[in-house]
N, C-alpha and C positions, 0 to 999 in steps of 0.2 A: 820566180818560184822559191819553192820551201823545200829541204830534205831533211827528214826525221830519223832516226834511229836507235833503237836501244836495243836490252839484253834480247828481250822478247818481243816478239809482236802478237797481239788477237786480231783476226783482222777479222774473223766470225766467215771468210767463206773457204777455213781447212785450218789443219792443225797452227798453234803455236808459228810463229817462223823466226827463228835465231838468227839478232841482227840485219834485220831487213831494214830495205831501205826505201821509206814511203816518199814519191815526190806531187807536190800539192799548186796548188795555184795562188795566190798569194789570196785569193777570196777565200782560201779551205779546202776547193774543190780537189776531189783525188786525182791525182793523175796518170799517176801508178805504181805499184809495187814489186820491188825488185827484191827474190829472197838469195840471198845469199850464203845462203846455208851454211850460216855462220862465222864464215870467209870475208869478213866486211876489212876492205881498203879504208887506212886514212884517206880522207879527201874534207878540204877547206872548206866546204860549203854546207855538211853532213853536218846538225844538230846531235848530239850523240847523249843520249841519257841513260844514266844506272837503273832499270829496272824497268816495268814493262806498259806497252804501249797500247793504248785498247779501244775503238768508238768510243764516241760522247753518252754518257749514259742519260735513259728516259723515264723516267721517276714515274710512275702506275699511279699513284696515290698520293694525295697531296693534300692540304688546306693549308692555300696561304691563306686568309685572310685571319685567322686563329695565331699567328705566329707571335701577337699582342702576349701570349694567354704561358708562355712559355715559364714555368719553373710556377706557376698559378695554383697548377690543380697538386694534390697527392699522389703517389702512384701509389701500385698493387691495395685498392681499394674497391676494385672489382668494375662489371663494366654501369653497372645501377649508379653508382657513387661517382665515375670518373663523368657520365653524360650529366648528373646533377649539376658537377662543378662547371663542365661547362658554360650549361644556362645560363646559371647561375654570378658566369665573370665574363661572360665576354661583352657583356658589354664593358665600352670603354671608347671618349673621344677620336673622332676618326680620325685626327692629326698624330696620335699615339697610334693607331694602326695601320697606319701608311708609314711610320718612320719602324718599323718592324717588320713590313711586308717589305718594304726598298731592303731591309737589310739581309733579308733572309732569301730575295731574289737573287742579290747581289752575291751571297757564297755558294748559291747554288750555281751559279754559269764559273762562276769562278772555281769550282770543287769538277767542274763538266758535264752539268744535265745541260740539257743539245734540247729536250720537250719530256713538257711535264702533265699528265693527266689532274688536272686542278678541283677539285669539287669546293664551290661556290653556294655560299645563302646568300649572297647578296651581289649589288653589283661596284663594292668600294673596290677590287681590285684592279678594277677593268684599264681602267689607262695606266695603271704602272703597266702593264703584264702586255697591252698593246706599244712599250716601245721598251723591254725588252727582247736582249735579246737570246734571250728561254723563247719556245713556240708552245706557249697555253694550250688545249683543248679544252676546255671549259667546262663542266660534269654541272648542270644547274642543279641542284641536290632537296630534293619536296621529299614532306614530313606534315602530319598531320594521322593522329590514333583518330580522334574525334570525327569523324566521317561525317556529321551535318554542318561540321566543316569545311567539307573536302573540295568545295568549289572557291571557297575564300581563300586556301591553299594556293589552287593551279592560278586563279585571278594574280597572287604577291608574287609566283614567280615565272608569269607572263611579261610584268613588270619587271624584274629583273633582265630576264632575254631581251628588251627593248633597247635596254641599256646595251646589252650587249653586243645588238647590231649598231648601236651608235658608234661602241669603239671600233665595230667589225674583226671582233674576238671568235673564234669558232666555240658553237657551244652543243650541246647536248640537256635535253629535259632527262634526270632519272633518279629515284626514288632513292627513302638514303635506304632504311637499308627491310626485312620482314617485317621486326615489330615495331617499329614506327612509322607505320603506315597503314590506315586501311584498307580495307577491297574497294567500297567507291571511288578511293585518291589512286591507288591504282590502276583502276580505270579510266580515270582520267588523264595521268600520265601516259599509258598506255597507248592512245588517241593520238597524246601531241607525239610521242616517241616512235612509231611507228615507222618512218622515215630514218632513225638512227644510223649513223654510222658505228658509233660506240653505246655502248649500255658500260651501267653501272652497279656495284648495290654493295654495302656492308655484308656479312654472312659468315652467321654461325661467328663470330668472335668470341662468342662464353655460351659455358651453360645455361646462363642465367637464359637465353632466346630459349632454348629448348622448352623449357622449365613455363615462360610465357606464355608462351605458342601454345602447349601443350594442355596446358594445368588453370592458363591463368593464374597466375600465382609467382613469388617470389617476387626477390630483390626492383626487380623492373616493373611489376605489378604496384610496390609500394613504391615505387617514382612518381610512374604515372598517376597515383590516386591524390599525392600530393602538389597535380597543378591540372587534372581536369575538374571540372565545373561536373555537383554531382548527375545534371539533367544530360549529359555527355554522351551522344550515340556510341556503342566501340562494337565495331565489324571486322576485327584482325582477319589475315589468315592462318590455316591450320596446322601450317607445318614449312620450311623454306624448301624444298624439295616443290610442291609445290606454284611457292612464289615464283620461284623462278623458269617452270616450265608452261604455267601455266598465266600467268600473269606480269610477266616480263618480255615486253614486244622481243618479239623474235628477232628482225631485223638488229641488222650488225654484229662486232663482238661485244658479246658482255665478260666485263673485268669481276669476278670476283675476290671482295677485300679481306683480306686478314685468316679467313678457313682455317684457324685455330685451334677449333674442336670436332672439324670433320670426320666423317668417320666413309667407312669402305664401303659399305650400302650406298651412303651419297654420292660421293663418288661415282658407282656404278649406272645409277638412276638419274645422274645430271648430265651422260652418254649421248641422253636420249637428244640432248639439246647440241647441235652445234655451234663452233666458235667461241667455246669458253674459255676463259685467261684465270688463272689464282694469282690473284695476285698476294706476297707475301708481306708479310711490315712488324718483322722482326722486335725492334727496338719499341715499339711502342705498341705488343702481345706482351712482353717481357716487364713494361710499364706500368699496363690497365690493370693483368690478372699471371701475372710474373711464370708465361707462362707458353712456348714455342708451338709452331703448327706441326701438323705428321709430316715432313719435308719428303721423311722414305715412303712411305705409303703415298702421295702426291706423284714424287717418281716411279715408283712402283706402276700406278696406272695411268702411264701416260698422260701425264694432266700438261698441257701447258703455260708455266711459269713467267713469272715473270716479278717486279721489285716495286716495294713504296717506301717513301719514308714517313707517313704520313704528319701529322701535326705537330708542331709544338709543344703544346698541350697535352699530347700522349708518348714527346720525345724528347731529348738533348739537344739535335743538330738533324737539320734536313740534308743528311749526310750519305750517298750512296753507298760512297765505299765503307764507313759505317753500320751501316745493313750485312753488306757482301763479309763484313769481316765477320759478324755474329752469327752465321750460318758456316761461313768455311769453318772457326773455331768451334761450332754444335754440334754439324754434321763433317766431319774430316775428311767422310770418305767420299763426300761428292767431291768432285777435279771441280777444282778454280775456274778453268776454260769454262764450265757447264753454269758456275754463278756467275762469270763472266757473259755469258748467254743470252741468262734467266733479267743482267739489268741494262743492255743492249738491244740485242738483233727482236729476239723476242718481245720486251716491249716497243720495241719499233713497230712490228709484226701489228702485234696489237690495238697501237691508237690507229692504223695505216697507216703510218708514216715512213715506211721502211724502205720507200722513192728516193730517198735521201740523203737518211738516218741509218743507224745501227751496224753498219760494217765498212771497211775500210777499202771499199770498193770502188775502181774508176766510176768517176761520172760522178761519181755520189759527194754532199758537201755533211759528212758525219758530225763532223769534229774530233780532235786526238784528245784524251788523255795519257799521262800520266802518274801511273802509280807507283811512287818509290817506294823506301825500307819496309819490302818485304820479302820472304823467302824464296828467292830465286834458284836454290838446289833441293828445295824438297815443293817448288813452287804452291806458298801457302799465304796463303795476308797474315798481317799483323796487326795488334791492335794499333800500334805505331804510324803504321802503314798513314800516306798520306795520297789525299787525290789532286794534281793540278791542270786545268786547262790549258793546252799548248798552243790550240788555235779550233 
């Protein structure tokens, strides 16, 4: 058995505990949590840490296979230019991709990520994931704006799914976004995803998306004109809400990723569907659009919030703590305990992994993360705060 304590312990089963003692099996299974009421007597066997202990992080949106694109795509150019950059730069020798993915996987694990919803467009990451200490839920992402190629796109992702089965990694087939999937392709995806436990879609990341769907113009339309053949058959959805309510399967939880430009009336409309989770990737939003999502509006609207890192093509690191620091600094009125819940128990529930993860509860094996160098008086995260996995 092992014993851990810190200035504060956030179990997610109640308020933060001052100098509580966590008892675990050697494999990390929680045996008990002792509330000392702040009066921790010196014990030889207790590992005491100056900081706060929380459950392991749940990264609800990542693109591990894009790790080799770090620093390749300029920031602040807007969504359309960013997507053009990803398309033109993503081809790289597999050995380079694997090296960078291994590095990213190791860093995420060291900093406390225990589960990750990872978007995959190919099978290149599956062998690595099958041997990782992180539990990866693979979201096999389909995109294709040319309706005439819908069947081709489906066959391509089915080949990726066969590789996922070969490596015995969990997967779900999902659409990329409202603006990158034709209606016929949405229909194909819906048939394959009708029993999904987890669904995900990039959602309202930029005002360019609205302009594209409503007016069929703007930077995204210009980007498509560069890659579509003259005889391409375009049949896009009319708006984001109809995509969620009518085209994405109703089964399972749905993670809406980014939500940078979402508005009150859209949130209200989306309440017609159950089990929606709003994923925040603030550092990616700042990198691409220099804009943050309306976090206060999401909170006031009682939305279920989770956190993701996105990829190294749009972020300097895959750090859940870095995302939390950005949120804590830009929205200081939000209690840090709330942000911790978004990064842990909410993420676990959204991915259906809360039977073992998300809270420091007897019987669970959630991992323990120490956050040090934070403001313990005002309970704030600081730019220099550090996250380290304890077990």
